[in-house]
N, CA, C and O of each residue as an XYZ file, in Angstrom:
236
protein
N       2.117     13.800    -22.460
C       2.100     13.034    -21.271
C       2.431     11.598    -21.851
O       2.083     11.232    -22.973
N       3.147     10.829    -20.947
C       3.676      9.468    -21.277
C       2.343      8.607    -21.377
O       1.419      8.723    -20.572
N       2.348      7.738    -22.444
C       1.220      6.819    -22.614
C       0.948      5.838    -21.391
O      -0.190      5.649    -20.961
N       2.018      5.265    -20.895
C       1.824      4.568    -19.788
C       1.208      5.025    -18.435
O       0.435      4.409    -17.701
N       1.781      6.341    -18.287
C       1.214      7.146    -17.133
C      -0.327      7.585    -17.389
O      -1.127      7.632    -16.454
N      -0.654      7.877    -18.615
C      -1.937      8.125    -18.859
C      -2.898      6.983    -18.690
O      -3.975      7.136    -18.115
N      -2.514      5.873    -19.178
C      -3.184      4.607    -18.859
C      -3.413      4.313    -17.516
O      -4.555      4.090    -17.114
N      -2.278      4.285    -16.661
C      -2.503      4.182    -15.220
C      -3.526      5.044    -14.559
O      -4.348      4.633    -13.741
N      -3.400      6.350    -15.007
C      -4.441      7.416    -14.338
C      -5.724      7.076    -14.864
O      -6.680      7.198    -14.098
N      -5.924      6.674    -16.018
C      -7.275      6.318    -16.593
C      -7.834      5.102    -15.840
O      -9.017      5.099    -15.500
N      -7.022      4.070    -15.570
C      -7.484      2.865    -14.875
C      -7.645      3.378    -13.375
O      -8.684      2.999    -12.834
N      -6.896      4.082    -12.699
C      -7.170      4.494    -11.344
C      -8.462      5.204    -11.265
O      -9.299      4.883    -10.421
N      -8.673      6.243    -12.190
C      -9.974      7.054    -12.048
C     -11.208      6.041    -12.247
O     -12.207      6.113    -11.531
N     -11.069      5.128    -13.237
C     -12.248      4.204    -13.351
C     -12.452      3.228    -12.185
O     -13.572      2.779    -11.940
N     -11.360      2.897    -11.461
C     -11.423      2.044    -10.284
C     -11.976      2.755     -9.107
O     -12.628      2.142     -8.261
N     -11.724      4.116     -9.014
C     -12.253      4.914     -7.960
C     -13.660      5.277     -8.243
O     -14.399      5.504     -7.285
N     -14.086      5.353     -9.386
C     -15.533      5.723     -9.703
C     -16.377      4.332     -9.369
O     -17.522      4.468     -8.935
N     -15.918      3.193     -9.533
C     -16.682      2.078     -9.138
C     -17.070      2.113     -7.748
O     -18.154      1.633     -7.414
N     -16.331      2.608     -6.952
C     -16.771      2.641     -5.557
C     -17.107      4.134     -5.070
O     -17.125      4.382     -3.864
N     -17.347      5.033     -5.943
C     -17.661      6.330     -5.493
C     -16.801      7.101     -4.855
O     -17.182      8.032     -4.147
N     -15.354      6.754     -5.062
C     -14.106      7.349     -4.463
C     -14.170      7.082     -2.937
O     -13.610      7.828     -2.133
N     -14.839      6.046     -2.595
C     -14.940      5.792     -1.090
C     -13.758      4.966     -0.654
O     -13.702      3.776     -0.962
N     -12.808      5.551      0.052
C     -11.598      4.770      0.351
C     -11.700      3.551      1.126
O     -10.885      2.631      1.063
N     -12.771      3.579      1.889
C     -13.032      2.293      2.884
C     -13.532      1.171      1.830
O     -13.112      0.015      1.885
N     -14.413      1.591      0.919
C     -14.722      0.572     -0.018
C     -13.779      0.083     -0.857
O     -13.754     -1.117     -1.130
N     -12.896      0.959     -1.361
C     -11.806      0.562     -2.246
C     -10.830     -0.304     -1.434
O     -10.376     -1.322     -1.958
N     -10.482      0.043     -0.183
C      -9.628     -0.851      0.712
C     -10.320     -2.170      0.925
O      -9.602     -3.165      1.024
N     -11.556     -2.293      1.004
C     -12.287     -3.618      1.381
C     -12.215     -4.430      0.061
O     -12.121     -5.656      0.125
N     -12.251     -3.862     -1.000
C     -12.128     -4.544     -2.365
C     -10.838     -5.145     -2.565
O     -10.691     -6.264     -3.058
N      -9.865     -4.366     -2.165
C      -8.372     -4.839     -2.227
C      -8.240     -6.007     -1.399
O      -7.788     -7.065     -1.838
N      -8.652     -5.832     -0.122
C      -8.521     -7.029      0.855
C      -9.307     -8.243      0.357
O      -8.831     -9.362      0.551
N     -10.386     -8.111     -0.221
C     -11.225     -9.244     -0.648
C     -10.363     -9.893     -1.842
O     -10.301    -11.120     -1.934
N      -9.715     -9.077     -2.732
C      -8.876     -9.715     -3.717
C      -7.817    -10.406     -3.073
O      -7.573    -11.537     -3.490
N      -7.090     -9.918     -2.070
C      -6.042    -10.644     -1.523
C      -6.584    -11.888     -0.894
O      -5.911    -12.909     -1.035
N      -7.646    -11.947     -0.254
C      -8.209    -13.214      0.258
C      -8.415    -14.207     -0.661
O      -8.176    -15.389     -0.412
N      -8.938    -13.722     -1.944
C      -9.347    -14.695     -2.993
C      -8.058    -15.158     -3.746
O      -8.116    -16.168     -4.447
N      -6.909    -14.459     -3.624
C      -5.723    -14.835     -4.206
C      -5.028    -16.089     -3.730
O      -4.223    -16.720     -4.415
N      -5.444    -16.435     -2.357
C      -4.905    -17.554     -1.828
C      -3.592    -17.513     -1.252
O      -3.088    -18.510     -0.734
N      -2.927    -16.224     -1.334
C      -1.494    -16.103     -0.787
C      -1.613    -15.741      0.702
O      -2.562    -15.074      1.115
N      -0.642    -16.190      1.493
C      -0.636    -15.942      2.939
C       0.036    -14.603      3.078
O       1.113    -14.358      2.535
N      -0.647    -13.715      3.842
C      -0.029    -12.429      4.027
C       0.403    -12.507      5.536
O      -0.352    -12.962      6.395
N       1.517    -12.090      5.771
C       2.156    -12.158      7.241
C       2.573    -10.615      7.459
O       3.144     -9.914      6.623
N       2.174    -10.236      8.740
C       2.527     -9.130      9.274
C       3.555     -9.328     10.498
O       3.173     -9.864     11.538
N       4.742     -8.918     10.346
C       5.850     -9.197     11.294
C       5.843     -7.956     12.243
O       5.501     -6.851     11.820
N       6.219     -8.158     13.500
C       6.476     -7.034     14.602
C       7.653     -6.159     14.057
O       8.546     -6.635     13.357
N       7.596     -5.006     14.384
C       8.756     -4.071     14.067
C      10.034     -4.589     14.699
O      10.006     -5.123     15.808
N      11.160     -4.436     14.004
C      12.488     -4.958     14.590
C      13.039     -3.678     15.291
O      12.868     -2.526     14.892
N      13.740     -4.073     16.419
C      14.424     -2.994     17.240
C      15.743     -2.585     16.485
O      16.408     -3.459     15.926
N      16.061     -1.496     16.466
C      17.381     -0.923     15.910
C      18.373     -1.166     16.991
O      18.161     -0.780     18.140
N      19.460     -1.805     16.639
C      20.557     -1.940     17.608
C      21.715     -1.162     17.134
O      22.317     -1.490     16.112
N      22.059     -0.096     17.876
C      23.226      0.846     17.251
C      24.605      0.033     17.172
O      24.885     -0.729     18.097
N      25.391      0.170     16.181
C      26.495     -0.379     15.970
C      27.677      0.391     16.392
O      28.740     -0.189     16.615
N      27.546      1.692     16.516
C      28.453      2.724     17.118
C      27.992      3.412     18.163
O      26.789      3.673     18.183
N      28.756      3.804     19.134
C      28.251      4.694     20.348
C      28.345      6.014     19.771
O      29.395      6.436     19.286
N      27.123      6.765     19.818
C      27.054      8.136     19.398
C      26.658      8.979     20.720
O      25.683      8.664     21.402
N      27.455     10.026     21.013
C      27.124     10.743     22.193
C      25.908     11.530     21.906
O      25.758     12.128     20.840
N      25.042     11.529     22.860
C      23.713     12.404     22.706
C      23.944     13.729     23.243
O      24.678     13.964     24.202
N      23.208     14.684     22.506
C      23.175     16.126     22.900
C      24.412     16.785     22.429
O      24.925     17.720     23.044
N      24.941     16.236     21.211
C      26.026     17.003     20.700
C      25.623     17.734     19.507
O      26.432     18.456     18.923
Protein backbone atom coordinates (compact mmCIF):
# COMPACT_ATOMS: atom_id res chain seq x y z
CA UNK A 1 0.00 0.00 0.00
CA UNK A 2 1.18 3.52 -0.73
CA UNK A 3 2.76 5.19 2.33
CA UNK A 4 0.75 8.39 1.85
CA UNK A 5 -2.52 6.49 1.60
CA UNK A 6 -1.67 4.47 4.71
CA UNK A 7 -0.93 7.69 6.62
CA UNK A 8 -4.22 9.29 5.51
CA UNK A 9 -6.16 6.21 6.60
CA UNK A 10 -4.35 6.13 9.97
CA UNK A 11 -5.15 9.80 10.60
CA UNK A 12 -8.78 9.33 9.51
CA UNK A 13 -9.17 6.36 11.84
CA UNK A 14 -7.68 8.25 14.79
CA UNK A 15 -9.89 11.28 14.09
CA UNK A 16 -12.98 9.09 13.98
CA UNK A 17 -12.03 7.37 17.23
CA UNK A 18 -11.81 10.76 18.99
CA UNK A 19 -15.55 11.19 18.42
CA UNK A 20 -16.65 7.56 18.71
CA UNK A 21 -17.25 7.60 14.96
CA UNK A 22 -20.28 9.86 15.59
CA UNK A 23 -20.71 11.74 12.30
CA UNK A 24 -22.70 14.56 13.93
CA UNK A 25 -19.87 15.14 16.43
CA UNK A 26 -17.24 15.00 13.70
CA UNK A 27 -19.21 17.48 11.59
CA UNK A 28 -19.59 19.85 14.56
CA UNK A 29 -15.83 19.70 15.19
CA UNK A 30 -15.16 20.59 11.55
CA UNK A 31 -17.63 23.49 11.73
CA UNK A 32 -15.96 24.75 14.92
CA UNK A 33 -12.55 24.65 13.24
CA UNK A 34 -14.01 26.64 10.33
CA UNK A 35 -15.34 29.29 12.74
CA UNK A 36 -12.00 29.48 14.56
CA UNK A 37 -10.17 29.83 11.24
CA UNK A 38 -11.59 33.30 10.72
CA UNK A 39 -12.40 32.73 7.07
CA UNK A 40 -15.75 33.84 5.71
CA UNK A 41 -17.72 30.98 4.20
CA UNK A 42 -20.30 31.93 1.62
CA UNK A 43 -23.09 29.74 0.30
CA UNK A 44 -24.42 30.92 -3.04
CA UNK A 45 -27.82 29.96 -4.44
CA UNK A 46 -27.77 27.48 -7.32
CA UNK A 47 -27.47 28.98 -10.79
CA UNK A 48 -30.10 28.23 -13.36
CA UNK A 49 -28.91 26.44 -16.46
CA UNK A 50 -29.62 28.39 -19.61
CA UNK A 51 -29.65 26.17 -22.70
CA UNK A 52 -27.54 27.48 -25.54
CA UNK A 53 -29.00 25.14 -28.19
CA UNK A 54 -32.61 24.18 -28.85
CA UNK A 55 -32.93 20.44 -28.22
CA UNK A 56 -36.21 18.76 -29.18
CA UNK A 57 -37.79 16.94 -26.25
CA UNK A 58 -39.03 13.38 -26.53
CA UNK A 59 -36.60 12.29 -29.21
